[in-house]
N, C-alpha and C positions, 0 to 999 in steps of 0.2 A: 256725867255732866249735870249741872243744876241750872234751873232757870228761876228767876225771881219775878213774881207777878204781884199786882195789886188786884184783889178781887173786886168785881164791879156788880156783884149780885145784890148787894144791899148797901146802905150808907156806911156800914162799918169799915169798909175798905181794908180787909185783912191782908197782911203781908204774907204772901204764899211763897213757899220754896218747893219746887217740883224737881225731883231727881229722875233722870232718864238713863236707861242703859239699853243700848242697841235700838234706840227709837221707841222703847216701851217705858211707860211710867212705872217706876218701882216704889216711889214714896212721895207723899204730899204732906207738907207741914205748914202750920200757921192758920188753917181754916177754922172757923167757928161753927160752921154748919155743913151739912151734906151738900148743899148747893155750891158752896165755895170749893169743896173738893171736886165735884163734878165739873165746875167751871175750869178749874186748873187743868184737869185731864183733857178736857175738850180743847182748851186754848193751845196746848202744846202739841196735840196730836192732829186735830182737825178743826181749826178755828172757823167760826161762823159769825155773821153779822146780819142784822136787819138793814135793809136799804130803804131809806125814806127820801123822797124828793117831790118834785111837782111836774105835772105835764101840762103843756099849753093846750088851750082849746081854740077852735076856729073863731070863737067869739072874743078871743083876746084875754081871757082870764086863765089863771092857773088852778089846777086841781091837785091837792095833795094826794100822793100815792105811796104805797109801801109794799114790800114783799109780804106775803101772807105768813111766812116763816123765815127764820134766818137762813141765809144762803152761804155756801163756802166763801171764805174771804177772798180767795183767788178768782172768784167769778164776779166780783163787784163791778169792775170796770166794764166788762162785757155787758152786764145787766144795765148799767147806766147808758151805754151806747144804744142799746135796744130801746130803752125808755125815751131817750132823747129824740128818737125818730117818730114817736107816737104823737098824733094830733087827735084830740077828741072833739066831739060835738056835744053841746049841752042838750038836755039835762044829763047829769051823771049822778048815780045813787051810790052812797057809801056801800062798799063791798062789791061793786061791779068789777069784773075781771078786766083789767086793762091789757095785760099780756098773759098768755096761758102758761108759758114755759120760760121763765126768766133765765137767760144765759144757759139754757139746756139743763137746768137743775130740776125741772119738773114742778117748780114752785111758782105759783102765779103772782103777778103784781096786781094789787087791788086798789080801788079808790078809797081814800081814808076819810072822805067827807062828801056829802051830797051838795051839789050846786045846780042852779038853774031850774029849780022846781017851779 
């Protein structure tokens, strides 16, 4: 089985062709750099994404937040549900942990900006 992807690691947008056999990557074609090859393997075996959104504060403003690292793609909706339930109080400092363990991944959600100083 083959899967065709467009690499998102840089502006080049290489056309990747990934060959799979029994769920294992056997070949990757079309990449211009190692990052492209690594992306192709990750995307077909265990895709991950950064989650970025905002959290409301009791003061009525929104604070941008993000996962500290990419999380498994199948955990995004659970992560968003957890984030949606959070309400913060100002001040918030960039890097403050908003959630300790996003969707059971062990990865924290952190503030992406300082507000209310």
